[in-house]
C-alpha positions in Angstrom: -30.7 -5.2 6.8 -29.9 -3.4 3.6 -31.9 -0.3 3.0 -32.4 0.9 -0.6 -33.5 4.2 -1.9 -37.1 4.3 -2.7 -36.4 5.8 -6.2 -34.7 2.6 -7.2 -37.6 0.4 -6.0 -40.7 2.3 -7.3 -39.6 3.9 -10.6 -39.6 1.5 -13.5 -38.1 2.7 -16.8 -38.0 1.2 -20.3 -35.5 -0.6 -22.3 -34.3 1.5 -25.3 -36.1 0.6 -28.5 -32.9 -0.4 -30.2 -32.2 -2.9 -27.4 -35.8 -4.2 -27.4 -35.5 -4.9 -31.1 -32.2 -6.8 -30.6 -33.7 -9.0 -27.8 -37.0 -9.5 -29.6 -35.2 -10.8 -32.7 -33.7 -13.6 -30.6 -36.9 -15.6 -30.4 -39.6 -16.1 -32.9 -42.9 -17.5 -32.1 -43.2 -19.6 -28.9 -41.1 -22.3 -27.2 -42.0 -25.1 -24.8 -40.3 -24.8 -21.3 -39.3 -28.1 -19.9 -39.8 -26.8 -16.4 -43.3 -25.5 -16.8 -46.4 -26.1 -18.7 -47.7 -24.3 -21.9 -46.3 -22.2 -24.7 -44.4 -19.1 -23.7 -44.3 -15.8 -25.6 -41.3 -13.5 -25.5 -41.7 -10.9 -22.6 -39.9 -7.7 -22.2 -39.2 -6.5 -18.6 -37.4 -3.2 -17.7 -36.1 -1.7 -14.5 -34.4 1.5 -13.3 -30.8 1.8 -12.5 -27.4 3.1 -13.5 -24.7 1.0 -15.1 -22.1 -0.7 -13.0 -18.9 1.3 -12.4 -15.7 -0.9 -12.5 -13.0 0.7 -10.3 -9.4 -0.3 -10.4 -9.3 -1.7 -6.9 -12.7 -3.1 -5.9 -13.4 -4.3 -2.5 -15.0 -7.5 -3.9 -16.6 -9.1 -6.8 -20.0 -10.8 -7.7 -20.4 -13.4 -10.4 -23.9 -13.1 -11.9 -25.0 -16.6 -13.0 -28.3 -17.5 -14.6 -29.9 -21.0 -14.9 -32.6 -22.9 -16.8 -32.7 -20.8 -20.0 -33.0 -19.8 -22.7 -36.6 -18.9 -21.9 -39.1 -16.2 -22.6 -37.3 -13.7 -20.3 -33.8 -14.3 -21.5 -33.9 -11.5 -24.1 -34.8 -9.1 -21.3 -32.0 -10.3 -19.2 -29.6 -9.7 -22.1 -30.9 -6.1 -22.5 -30.8 -5.4 -18.8 -27.2 -6.7 -18.4 -26.1 -4.7 -21.4 -27.7 -1.6 -19.9 -26.0 -2.3 -16.5 -22.6 -3.0 -18.1 -22.4 -6.6 -16.8 -21.4 -9.9 -18.3 -22.6 -13.1 -16.8 -22.5 -16.8 -16.9 -25.6 -18.6 -18.4 -26.1 -22.3 -17.6 -28.4 -23.4 -20.4 -30.7 -26.4 -21.0 -29.6 -28.1 -24.2 -33.2 -28.9 -25.1 -34.1 -25.2 -25.1 -31.0 -24.3 -26.8 -31.9 -26.5 -29.7 -35.3 -24.8 -30.0 -34.0 -21.2 -30.0 -30.2 -21.3 -30.8 -30.2 -17.6 -31.8 -30.7 -16.7 -28.1 -27.4 -18.3 -27.1 -25.7 -16.8 -30.1 -27.0 -13.4 -28.8 -25.6 -14.2 -25.4 -22.2 -15.0 -26.7 -22.2 -11.9 -28.9 -22.7 -9.8 -25.8 -19.6 -11.4 -24.2 -21.5 -13.6 -21.8 -20.2 -17.1 -20.9 -22.6 -19.8 -21.9 -22.4 -23.0 -20.0 -24.0 -26.6 -19.6 -27.0 -27.2 -17.5 -27.8 -30.6 -18.9 -30.0 -31.5 -21.8 -33.4 -31.6 -20.1 -32.8 -30.7 -16.4 -32.8 -34.3 -14.9 -31.5 -34.6 -11.4 -28.3 -36.7 -11.3 -29.1 -38.1 -7.9 -32.9 -37.8 -7.7 -32.6 -34.8 -5.2 -35.3 -32.3 -5.9 -37.5 -34.7 -7.9 -37.7 -38.0 -6.1 -36.8 -39.8 -9.2 -34.3 -42.7 -9.5 -30.7 -41.6 -9.7 -29.2 -41.5 -13.2 -26.6 -44.0 -14.2 -23.2 -42.8 -15.2 -24.0 -43.2 -18.8 -27.3 -41.2 -18.4 -25.3 -38.3 -16.7 -22.9 -38.5 -19.6 -25.5 -38.3 -22.2 -27.3 -35.3 -20.3 -24.0 -33.4 -20.4 -22.8 -34.5 -23.9 -26.2 -33.7 -25.6 -26.1 -30.3 -23.9 -22.6 -29.6 -25.1 -23.6 -30.6 -28.6 -26.6 -28.3 -28.7 -24.3 -25.3 -28.0 -21.8 -26.4 -30.6 -24.6 -26.8 -33.1 -25.7 -23.3 -32.3 -22.2 -22.1 -33.2 -20.7 -21.7 -29.9 -17.5 -23.4 -28.5 -17.9 -26.5 -26.3 -18.4 -25.1 -22.7 -16.0 -25.3 -19.8 -18.4 -25.0 -17.0 -21.5 -27.1 -16.0 -24.1 -27.0 -13.3 -26.1 -29.9 -12.0 -29.8 -29.4 -11.8 -31.1 -29.0 -8.2 -27.4 -28.9 -7.0 -27.6 -32.8 -7.2 -24.0 -34.1 -7.3 -22.5 -37.3 -6.4 -18.9 -38.3 -6.6 -19.7 -40.5 -9.6 -21.5 -37.7 -11.5 -18.7 -35.3 -10.6 -16.2 -37.7 -12.1 -18.4 -38.1 -15.3 -18.3 -34.2 -15.7 -14.5 -34.0 -15.0 -13.9 -36.7 -17.7 -15.7 -34.5 -20.1 -13.5 -31.6 -19.3 -16.3 -29.8 -17.5 -15.9 -27.9 -14.2 -18.9 -28.3 -11.9 -20.1 -25.0 -10.6 -22.3 -25.2 -7.4 -25.6 -23.3 -7.2 -25.1 -22.7 -3.5 -22.7 -23.8 -0.7 -22.7 -23.7 3.1 -19.7 -21.3 3.1 -21.7 -18.5 1.4 -19.4 -18.3 -1.6 -22.0 -19.7 -3.9 -25.5 -18.5 -3.0 -28.9 -19.1 -4.3 -30.7 -15.7 -4.7 -34.0 -17.3 -3.9 -35.5 -15.7 -7.1 -37.2 -19.1 -8.0 -39.3 -18.9 -4.7 -41.3 -15.8 -5.8 -39.3 -13.3 -3.7 -39.8 -9.6 -4.3 -37.0 -7.6 -6.0 -36.2 -6.1 -2.7 -35.9 -9.4 -0.9 -33.7 -10.9 -3.7 -31.5 -7.7 -3.4 -31.2 -8.0 0.4 -30.4 -11.8 0.2 -27.5 -11.1 -2.3 -26.1 -7.9 -0.8 -26.5 -9.1 2.8 -24.2 -12.1 2.0 -21.7 -9.8 0.3 -21.6 -7.7 3.4 -20.9 -10.8 5.6 -18.1 -11.8 3.1 -16.5 -8.4 3.1 -16.5 -8.5 6.9 -14.2 -11.6 7.0 -12.4 -11.7 3.7 -10.2 -9.4 1.5 -11.4 -9.0 -2.0 -14.0 -11.8 -1.8 -15.9 -13.3 -4.8 -19.6 -14.2 -4.4 -21.2 -16.3 -7.0 -25.0 -15.7 -7.2 -27.4 -18.1 -8.9 -30.4 -16.4 -10.6 -32.8 -18.0 -13.0 -33.7 -16.6 -16.4 -35.6 -19.6 -17.7 -38.5 -19.7 -15.2 -41.6 -17.6 -14.6 -40.4 -15.7 -11.6 -37.7 -14.1 -13.8 -39.3 -10.6 -13.9 -38.8 -9.9 -10.3 -35.1 -11.1 -10.6 -34.7 -8.7 -13.5 -36.1 -5.8 -11.4 -33.7 -6.7 -8.6 -30.5 -6.5 -10.9 -30.3 -2.7 -10.9 -31.0 -2.6 -7.2 -28.0 -5.0 -6.6 -25.9 -2.9 -9.0 -26.8 0.4 -7.1 -25.5 -1.3 -3.8 -22.4 -2.5 -5.7 -21.7 1.1 -6.9 -22.1 2.5 -3.4 -19.9 -0.2 -2.0 -17.1 -0.5 -4.6 -18.0 -4.0 -5.6 -17.4 -5.1 -9.1 -18.7 -7.9 -11.4 -16.6 -10.6 -12.9 -17.0 -13.9 -14.8 -14.1 -15.5 -13.1 -15.1 -18.2 -10.8 -13.3 -18.5 -7.4 -10.4 -20.8 -7.6 -10.1 -20.3 -11.4 -7.3 -18.5 -13.2 -9.6 -16.9 -15.6 
């Protein structure tokens, strides 16, 4: 069990006005979320916490990844990560990118990696939806259209992709590889890639304990391990995730753990 200081849990500050203005300029009007119902307005969420300290010899690393955006809370995530001195990897849905391309331009401008989470979040294998598996050509179209949306927004073609619902087959993995995309899991049994559970409506404290508890387990058995955590900026539970970020950073600072955007097994 990870215990956190009450001051981090109950005191909620505000994002500086200059950062709010930058984030709010990213989205105008409303946008339709393919994963939910109804129009969404831009929301601002703030949380307490000190910026991450990057030491020369950290005990381990965490990669902060975010799925299903850009959405109404993505500008708040951009502001919060800037305040916390963290860069992350954002797996974006091409259909959403096409609606609000300025948001992904803002992500890139802040130094985040913007990656492919398909065009409209269809399950490759039917896992998570009960739908029929996609054909190889349909998988290819999902990935190509998403790539094209990012290029049309002014970003380079991505190197990473993530399959919705973690639904990957050997055939869909081969399609991604043929497009030059490295598939990044959303969770694995070995604990290297872990779902934060933010999508399930967990409290900020439970999200924090889920992430840091796994890091504690990894530190116990590995030297300088890297944990890749899946969060979700593009769904309605994002506010609690945003409030968890500074709690996670407080633990990282106390335990000499740094953030990185380098995936395990990658040279850079």
